[in-house]
C-alpha positions, 0 to 999 in steps of 0.5 A: 507487466509491460512498460510503454512510453507516454507517447506510446500510451497516447497513441495506443490508449484503447489497446492499453485499456484492453490490455490492462484488463489482464495486467497493469501497464507501466507508463514511463516518461524519460525513462522514469515511471510516471503512471500505471493503467490498471483495470477497475477490478485491480483499482478496487482491490488497491483501494480496499487494501488502503482502507483496511491498512488505514483502519488497522493503523487507527485501531492500533493507535487507539490500542496504544493510547489505551495501553499507555494509560496503564501503570504496567505499560509506563514501567516498560523499558525499550528493552522490555518492548523489544524482547516482547516483540521478538517473543511474539514473532 
């Protein structure tokens, strides 16, 4: 990934758009990253990953709510939960 300053990005925007089809471009201002120029394909992948992560988090929250309603789950201690998690790894 290449990094360019915001001034360079303004002056070479067309070139950066073309280059972003091959790799993301990091835009910096005063030495700090402020933006990225990415291709449409890369952006769609990022949006898809975000959507899948949100769906997984929603599913997990619903699963936890359903599980918490069972008497067995209420009896579990933090130690029990940690042990079970480590056993599943």
